[in-house]
C-alpha positions in Angstrom: -89.0 68.1 -38.8 -87.2 67.6 -35.5 -84.0 69.2 -34.4 -82.5 65.9 -34.3 -83.4 65.0 -38.0 -82.3 68.4 -39.3 -78.9 67.8 -37.8 -78.5 64.3 -39.3 -79.6 65.8 -42.7 -76.8 68.4 -42.4 -74.4 66.0 -41.4 -75.2 63.7 -44.4 -74.7 66.7 -46.7 -71.3 67.4 -45.3 -70.3 63.8 -45.8 -71.2 64.1 -49.5 -69.3 67.3 -50.0 -66.2 65.6 -48.3 -66.6 62.7 -50.5 -66.5 64.9 -53.6 -63.7 67.1 -52.4 -61.7 64.0 -51.9 -62.4 62.6 -55.4 -61.6 66.1 -56.8 -58.4 66.2 -54.7 -57.4 62.6 -56.0 -58.0 63.9 -59.6 -55.9 66.9 -59.1 -53.0 64.9 -57.8 -53.2 62.7 -60.7 -53.2 65.6 -63.3 -50.1 67.0 -61.4 -48.5 63.6 -61.7 -49.4 63.6 -65.5 -47.7 67.0 -66.0 -44.7 66.3 -64.1 -44.4 62.8 -66.0 -44.7 64.3 -69.2 -42.4 67.1 -68.4 -39.6 64.5 -67.4 -40.2 62.3 -70.5 -40.1 65.6 -72.8 -36.7 66.6 -71.2 -35.3 63.2 -71.6 -36.5 63.0 -75.4 -34.8 66.3 -75.9 -31.7 65.1 -74.0 -31.0 62.1 -76.2 -31.9 64.2 -79.5 -29.2 66.8 -78.5 -26.9 63.9 -77.6 -27.3 62.4 -81.1 -25.9 65.5 -82.6 -27.0 64.9 -86.0 -29.8 67.8 -86.0 -28.9 71.4 -87.0 -30.1 74.0 -84.4 -33.3 75.2 -86.2 -34.4 71.6 -86.1 -33.6 71.4 -82.4 -35.7 74.6 -81.8 -38.6 73.2 -83.5 -38.6 69.9 -81.6 -38.3 72.0 -78.4 -41.4 74.2 -79.5 -43.6 71.2 -80.3 -42.6 69.6 -76.9 -43.7 72.9 -75.2 -46.8 73.2 -77.3 -47.8 69.5 -76.2 -46.9 70.2 -72.5 -49.3 73.4 -72.7 -52.3 71.6 -74.0 -51.9 69.1 -70.9 -51.4 71.9 -68.5 -54.4 73.9 -69.9 -56.8 70.8 -69.6 -55.8 70.3 -66.0 -57.2 73.6 -64.7 -60.3 73.2 -66.7 -63.3 71.5 -65.2 -65.4 68.5 -65.4 -64.9 66.2 -68.6 -61.8 68.3 -70.1 -59.4 67.2 -67.3 -60.1 63.5 -68.0 -59.4 64.0 -71.6 -56.2 66.0 -70.8 -54.9 63.1 -68.6 -55.6 60.8 -71.6 -53.6 63.2 -73.7 -50.8 63.4 -71.3 -50.3 59.8 -70.8 -50.5 59.3 -74.6 -47.8 61.7 -75.0 -45.7 60.0 -72.5 -46.0 56.7 -74.1 -45.1 58.2 -77.5 -42.2 60.1 -76.1 -40.9 57.3 -74.1 -41.0 55.2 -77.2 -39.0 58.0 -79.2 -36.6 58.2 -76.4 -35.9 54.7 -76.5 -35.4 54.4 -80.4 -33.2 57.6 -80.5 -31.1 56.4 -77.9 -31.0 53.2 -79.4 -29.8 54.8 -82.7 -27.0 56.6 -80.9 -25.8 53.3 -79.4 -26.0 51.5 -82.9 -23.9 54.2 -84.5 -21.5 54.1 -81.8 -21.0 50.5 -82.4 -20.4 50.7 -86.0 -18.1 53.7 -86.1 -14.5 54.4 -84.8 -13.2 51.1 -85.8 -9.4 50.9 -84.8 -8.6 47.3 -84.9 -8.7 44.1 -87.0 -9.0 40.5 -85.5 -6.7 37.7 -86.8 -8.0 34.2 -86.1 -4.9 31.9 -85.8 -5.5 28.2 -85.7 -4.0 24.9 -85.0 -4.6 22.2 -87.8 -3.8 18.4 -87.7 -4.7 15.6 -90.3 -8.0 14.6 -90.5 -7.1 11.2 -89.1 -5.2 12.3 -86.3 -6.1 11.2 -82.8 -5.8 14.7 -81.4 -9.1 16.3 -80.4 -7.7 19.3 -78.3 -4.5 21.3 -78.2 -3.5 19.4 -74.9 -3.5 16.3 -77.2 -0.7 17.9 -79.1 1.6 18.4 -76.3 4.6 16.6 -78.0 3.8 17.4 -81.5 6.2 19.0 -84.1 4.4 22.4 -85.1 5.1 23.8 -88.5 5.3 27.6 -88.4 6.3 30.3 -90.8 7.2 34.1 -90.0 7.5 35.4 -93.7 3.8 36.2 -93.8 2.4 37.8 -90.6 5.4 36.9 -88.4 4.0 39.2 -85.4 0.9 37.1 -85.3 2.4 33.9 -85.6 4.8 34.6 -82.6 1.7 35.6 -80.5 0.1 32.5 -81.5 3.1 30.5 -80.3 3.3 32.3 -77.0 -0.6 31.8 -76.4 -0.3 28.1 -77.3 2.8 27.6 -75.1 1.0 29.3 -72.0 -2.0 26.9 -72.8 0.2 23.9 -72.7 2.4 25.2 -69.9 5.6 24.7 -71.8 7.6 25.2 -75.0 6.6 23.6 -78.2 8.8 21.9 -80.7 8.6 24.2 -84.1 9.7 23.4 -87.4 10.1 26.7 -89.5 8.6 26.8 -92.9 9.3 29.3 -95.9 5.5 30.0 -96.5 2.0 29.1 -95.6 1.8 26.7 -98.7 5.0 24.7 -97.4 3.2 24.4 -94.0 0.2 22.9 -96.0 2.3 20.4 -97.8 4.4 19.6 -94.5 1.3 18.7 -92.7 -0.4 16.7 -95.4 3.0 14.8 -96.1 3.3 14.1 -92.7 6.8 16.1 -91.9 5.0 17.9 -89.1 2.3 17.0 -86.7 0.4 20.1 -86.7 0.9 23.7 -88.3 -0.1 27.1 -86.9 -1.5 29.8 -89.2 -3.8 32.7 -90.0 -7.2 31.0 -90.8 -7.4 33.9 -93.5 -4.7 32.0 -95.4 -6.9 28.8 -95.8 -7.5 29.7 -99.7 -4.0 30.1 -100.2 -3.3 26.7 -98.7 -6.1 25.0 -100.9 -4.7 26.5 -103.7 -1.3 24.9 -103.0 -2.7 21.4 -102.0 -5.5 19.8 -103.5 -8.2 19.2 -101.1 -6.4 20.4 -98.3 -9.5 21.7 -96.1 -11.0 18.2 -96.6 -8.1 16.5 -95.2 -7.3 18.6 -92.0 -9.1 19.4 -88.7 -8.8 22.4 -86.4 -8.2 21.7 -82.8 -7.3 25.0 -81.6 -8.3 28.8 -82.3 -7.2 31.8 -80.8 -8.1 35.6 -81.7 -5.4 38.2 -81.9 -6.5 41.8 -81.8 -4.3 44.1 -83.9 -4.4 47.8 -83.7 -4.7 49.7 -87.0 -2.5 52.7 -87.6 -4.4 54.1 -90.5 -4.3 58.0 -89.6 -7.8 59.0 -89.0 -7.2 62.3 -87.2 -10.6 62.2 -85.8 -11.5 65.9 -86.7 -14.7 66.9 -88.7 -13.0 68.3 -91.7 -15.3 65.7 -93.8 -17.7 68.5 -94.2 -15.0 70.8 -95.4 -12.4 69.2 -97.3 -12.2 66.3 -100.1 -11.8 62.7 -98.7 -11.5 59.1 -99.8 -13.2 56.4 -98.2 -12.2 52.5 -99.0 -15.3 50.3 -99.1 -14.4 46.9 -98.6 -16.9 43.9 -98.8 -16.7 40.1 -98.4 -19.0 37.8 -100.0 -20.0 35.8 -97.2 -21.4 35.9 -93.6 -18.8 36.6 -90.7 -17.3 39.1 -88.3 -16.4 42.2 -90.3 -13.5 43.0 -88.0 -11.9 39.5 -88.8 -9.2 39.7 -91.4 -10.1 38.1 -94.8 -10.0 38.4 -98.4 -12.0 41.3 -99.9 -14.4 40.5 -102.9 -15.6 44.2 -103.2 -13.1 46.7 -103.6 -14.4 50.2 -104.1 -13.2 53.5 -103.3 -15.4 56.6 -102.8 -13.7 60.1 -103.6 -16.1 62.6 -101.9 -16.0 66.6 -102.3 -18.4 68.0 -99.7 -17.9 71.7 -101.3 -18.9 70.5 -104.7 -21.3 67.7 -103.5 -19.7 65.3 -105.8 -19.1 61.6 -105.5 -16.6 59.5 -107.5 -17.0 55.6 -107.1 -14.2 53.6 -108.3 -14.2 49.9 -108.7 -11.2 47.6 -108.9 -11.4 43.9 -110.0 -10.5 41.6 -107.1 -7.9 39.8 -109.2 -5.9 43.2 -110.2 -2.3 42.3 -110.3 -0.7 44.9 -108.2 2.1 45.5 -105.8 1.0 45.4 -102.0 3.1 48.2 -100.6 5.1 46.9 -97.5 4.2 43.4 -97.9 4.9 41.8 -101.5 8.7 43.3 -101.6 8.1 44.8 -105.1 6.4 41.7 -106.2 2.7 41.7 -107.9 -0.2 39.9 -106.1 -3.8 39.9 -106.4 -5.7 42.9 -104.9 -8.1 40.5 -103.0 -5.0 38.9 -101.3 -4.1 42.3 -99.9 -7.0 41.7 -97.5 -5.3 38.8 -96.0 -2.7 41.2 -94.4 -5.4 43.4 -92.9 -7.5 46.2 -94.1 -4.7 48.7 -94.1 -2.9 46.7 -96.6 -5.7 47.0 -98.9 -6.1 50.8 -98.4 -2.1 51.2 -98.9 -2.5 49.1 -102.2 -5.3 51.3 -103.8 -3.7 54.5 -102.6 -0.5 53.6 -104.4 -2.4 52.7 -107.5 -4.5 55.6 -107.9 -2.0 58.0 -106.3 -4.3 59.4 -103.6 -4.7 59.3 -99.7 -7.2 56.7 -98.1 -7.5 57.4 -94.4 -11.2 56.2 -94.3 -12.7 52.8 -94.6 -16.0 51.1 -94.4 -16.1 47.3 -94.1 -19.2 45.5 -94.7 -20.7 42.0 -95.1 -21.8 42.5 -98.5 -24.2 39.7 -98.5 -25.8 40.9 -95.4 -26.1 44.6 -96.2 -28.2 43.2 -99.3 -30.6 42.5 -96.8 -31.3 46.1 -96.4 -32.8 46.3 -99.8 -35.7 44.2 -98.3 -36.3 46.8 -95.7 -36.0 49.7 -98.2 -38.7 48.0 -100.2 -36.4 47.2 -103.2 -34.2 49.2 -105.3 -34.0 50.4 -108.8 -30.9 49.4 -110.5 -29.4 50.1 -113.9 -27.8 47.4 -116.1 -25.5 48.1 -118.7 -26.3 44.5 -120.3 -29.2 42.1 -121.0 -28.4 38.7 -119.2 -29.3 35.8 -117.1 -27.6 35.1 -113.9 -25.9 31.6 -113.2 -26.7 29.3 -110.6 -23.3 30.5 -108.7 -25.1 33.9 -108.2 -27.3 32.2 -105.8 -30.7 32.9 -107.7 -31.5 32.4 -111.6 -33.1 35.3 -113.2 -33.3 37.4 -116.2 -31.9 41.0 -116.2 -33.1 43.5 -118.6 -30.7 46.4 -120.3 -31.7 49.6 -118.4 -33.5 50.0 -115.2 -34.6 47.0 -113.1 -36.4 46.7 -109.8 -34.7 44.1 -107.6 -35.7 42.6 -104.0 -32.9 41.9 -101.8 -32.3 38.2 -103.3 -32.3 39.7 -106.7 -29.8 42.3 -106.1 -27.4 40.1 -104.5 -27.5 37.8 -107.7 -27.1 40.8 -109.7 -24.1 42.0 -107.8 -22.5 38.4 -107.6 -22.6 37.4 -111.3 -19.7 36.9 -113.2 -20.0 33.6 -115.1 -22.1 35.2 -118.2 -19.9 38.2 -118.9 -17.0 38.4 -121.3 -15.0 40.4 -119.1 -16.2 38.6 -115.8 -15.0 40.4 -112.8 -14.8 43.6 -114.4 -18.5 43.9 -115.1 -19.4 42.4 -111.7 -17.6 45.5 -110.2 -19.6 47.7 -112.2 -22.9 46.0 -111.1 -21.7 46.1 -107.5 -21.1 49.9 -108.1 -24.9 50.2 -109.6 -26.4 48.4 -106.7 -24.6 50.7 -104.1 -25.5 53.7 -106.2 -29.2 52.5 -106.1 -29.2 52.1 -102.2 -27.5 55.5 -101.7 -30.4 56.9 -103.7 -33.2 55.0 -101.9 -31.6 56.0 -98.4 -31.6 59.7 -99.3 -35.4 59.5 -100.0 -37.9 60.7 -97.2 -39.0 57.2 -96.6 -35.6 56.4 -95.1 -36.6 58.1 -92.0 -39.3 56.0 -91.5 -37.1 52.9 -92.0 -34.0 54.1 -90.4 -34.2 51.9 -87.0 -34.7 48.7 -89.4 -31.6 49.7 -91.4 -29.5 50.4 -88.6 -30.5 47.1 -86.9 -29.5 45.3 -89.9 -26.0 46.9 -90.3 -25.0 47.0 -86.7 -23.5 43.6 -86.8 -22.4 43.8 -90.2 -20.7 47.1 -91.0 -17.5 48.7 -89.5 -16.0 52.0 -90.1 -13.1 53.8 -88.8 -14.9 57.1 -89.3 -15.8 58.4 -85.9 -19.1 59.0 -84.6 -19.0 62.6 -84.4 -17.5 62.7 -88.1 -20.6 60.7 -89.1 -22.8 62.9 -87.1 -21.3 66.1 -88.7 -21.9 65.0 -92.2 -25.6 63.9 -91.5 -26.0 67.5 -89.8 -24.2 69.0 -92.6 -26.7 67.4 -95.3 -29.9 68.3 -93.3 -28.6 72.0 -92.8 -27.7 72.5 -96.6 -30.2 70.0 -98.2 -27.3 69.9 -100.9 -28.1 68.1 -104.2 -25.2 65.3 -104.8 -24.1 64.0 -108.0 -22.2 60.5 -108.5 -20.2 59.2 -111.1 -19.1 55.4 -111.3 -16.2 54.1 -113.2 -14.4 50.7 -113.1 -10.7 49.8 -113.9 -10.0 47.6 -116.8 -7.6 44.8 -117.3 -6.6 41.9 -119.3 -7.0 38.3 -118.0 -3.9 36.5 -117.3 -2.2 33.6 -115.4 0.8 34.6 -113.3 2.7 33.8 -110.0 1.6 35.9 -107.1 3.5 36.6 -103.9 1.1 35.0 -101.6 0.6 31.9 -103.9 4.4 31.0 -104.1 5.0 28.7 -106.9 1.2 28.3 -107.9 0.1 29.9 -111.1 -3.3 31.8 -110.5 -5.8 33.6 -112.5 -5.2 37.5 -112.4 -6.3 40.7 -114.2 -3.2 42.7 -115.5 -3.9 46.4 -115.2 -4.9 48.5 -118.3 -2.5 51.6 -117.3 -4.7 53.9 -119.7 -7.7 53.0 -117.7 -5.8 53.5 -114.2 -4.4 56.8 -115.7 -7.9 58.1 -116.6 -9.2 57.3 -113.1 -6.3 59.2 -111.5 -7.2 62.2 -113.5 -11.0 61.7 -112.5 -9.7 61.4 -108.8 -8.0 64.7 -109.1 -10.9 66.5 -110.6 -13.0 65.9 -107.8 -10.1 66.5 -105.2 -9.5 69.9 -106.8 -13.0 71.0 -107.0 -13.7 70.6 -110.6 -16.9 69.1 -112.1 -17.3 65.6 -113.4 -18.8 65.0 -116.7 -21.6 62.5 -117.1 -22.4 62.3 -113.4 -25.8 61.8 -112.3 -28.1 63.1 -109.5 -28.3 61.0 -106.3 -31.2 63.1 -104.9 
């Protein structure tokens, strides 16, 4: 072989080596990139888990150890030769995808919890109504109208609404003062005023006073007034150390949970984190009680207390059961039942055998004892009252049974797999004044102790009657007159839980 040919051959071998080196160098750079990327995503995942602040230290240490172990696998494969480094890169990219998804969902969970906790205000919707045949279409068309107003109920909101309307119209309005919302409704329908301004939550009271009121009026203006709540939540984390009571308020329709409205579900949960006991007390919506600071010593329906804000309902139940209630959970009961479907249904105990009516939204047969319900069935079960001798009393017990069944299901391990779906469902339909740090401390406490909780459900009893209510003026309404013995027995049970005693007949939750 000539000197020229040998030189060319050596040059060719050199080129091949250079090509292999270049490819190898490229593989190494990509391997380093995978290691760096996995490191960053692992740190991000660990960061959002720490910020969530729900896991005890031993859980955090375990997660950190697992992340480090997975990182070591990637690192080890990248110092290996030939095929192993390719598998390592694939493993690293898989971990990056999984951890990125986990980081997203943990951050989303933290955001959702932030949205539903820390409630500190309510929204009152003030409206302007005219007669249905009136020519006015918008508030500007009512510039020269006489407006019926009343300051007896919700006077501050009325003044705020008047100011807002005057600012919109650019001048003062002509106001005719009425003594009540019922008188406002009558004045509008009778033509004594051209328009009226009132809290939309009072519509039911107007419907009771004037037949077909809602069908004979039109809303031409609406403004929302945000009212700061002064309920007394200190914001500390004593919920894991001292007994506390939560008011669970539910409306039976879809709507903004911050909006002032009647409360159809009225339950208080007395919780002792030391003895791990929960006492659920349901009170009929028509319970005939005083609304402290509102009704001036007169009785009214419990459900009407919600018209004056959730704090009025809390004060009413606090006075009735002689206990402090500083926390509330306000929920859209209809929407919350959708969670039952996410959970795969719930097992609910029924005291009675009955068939639900059409008014419940779904006709079905309910057996005495344990029943498995989907969301639609659970809602019908909790709504039914037509086929019970004591109507609203039994409905309250059934609502407690559904809530108890849901709590049990949520405490099961399957809840972890469905937590994101549950949180998505409740994010728009649940509000509480418990702070995020307080809720986090409760979850962390439960994970740390794995405590076995017990629950007991009771319902206040009463006698059906017809009587005058503070909010209804001269209109007779159906009410439930409290059975004082029943109320006193509940007060005794509340004291037992708060003082650390043990409830008889309680059942285990987990």
